[in-house]
C-alpha positions, 0 to 999 in steps of 0.5 A: 152256968146252965139254966134250970130247965123248969125255969126256962119253961116257965119263962117261955110260958109267961112270954107266950101268955103275954103274946096271946093276951096281946093277940086277944086284945087286938082281936077284940079291938077288931071285933069292936071295930066291926060291930061299931062300923055295923052300927054306922059309926065313922072310922074316926069315931071308932079310932077315937073309942079305941084310943079311949079304951087303950088309954083309959085301961079299960078292962078286957074282960069287961070289953068281952062282956060288952061284945058278948063273947 
């Protein structure tokens, strides 16, 4: 049985969105780390804040606003 081409494309689009979301999160974390480093926080403090953001399920839209993006 052959897959419907439209469904295949929709699946591919969903998968690309997931990957883009993951990349966006990683880039935001890097930007957050850079900003916090500039403010003089230690690498350990930055890692703790990142873990708290990930474990706490911090909203990435909120994080973007905090970072001024």
